[in-house]
C-alpha positions, 0 to 999 in steps of 0.5 A: 518501490514497495520492496523499499518501503515506499509508495508513490502516491500519485503513479500514473503513466504521466510519472513514468519516462522511458529511458534507454536502460528502462523506466524511470519514475518521476514526481515523487514529493507525495511518496509515503513510507508504507509502514508509517501511513494509514492510507498506504494500502489505498494509495498502492491500490490506486497507483496500480489501478491507474497503471492497469487501466492505462495499459489495459487500453492496449492489453485488455487482459490486464483489466481483469488483474488484481496486481495491487492487491497481490503485491500488498498481500505479499508486502504485509506477509513480509515476502514481497521482493523485486524478483518475485513472480506476480500473477495478477491474481488475488483470492479475497480472504473471507471469514469472520472478523474478530470484532472483539480483537479490533475493539481491544486494540482500539481500547489499548490505543485509547488508554495509551493516549490517555496516559500520555496526556496525563504525563504531559499534564503532570509534567508541565 
């Protein structure tokens, strides 16, 4: 689903039906656009974690995997494809945070919003 830019948002074993030709995911009213939702990563990690925890009851080796983080990293790099081989391993990126860069982005967003509000006030 993420290859198509969609995150279920409430995925669990209860929302997957097994059909003759494979699994069918149901209950999609809360699905979100991955690129347009600020909570997309958290939702994907929760969805994948739900499935890992359920299937991990039958295959305990799954409990040590990080498929959600691996999938999200591939998606954000623009290389996620349906046929890609996932390993379940993910190394957290460690290093210094560019605080000045983050503050610059926040400042730019604030300035853009102030300019938008000013245009609204002067137009009306």
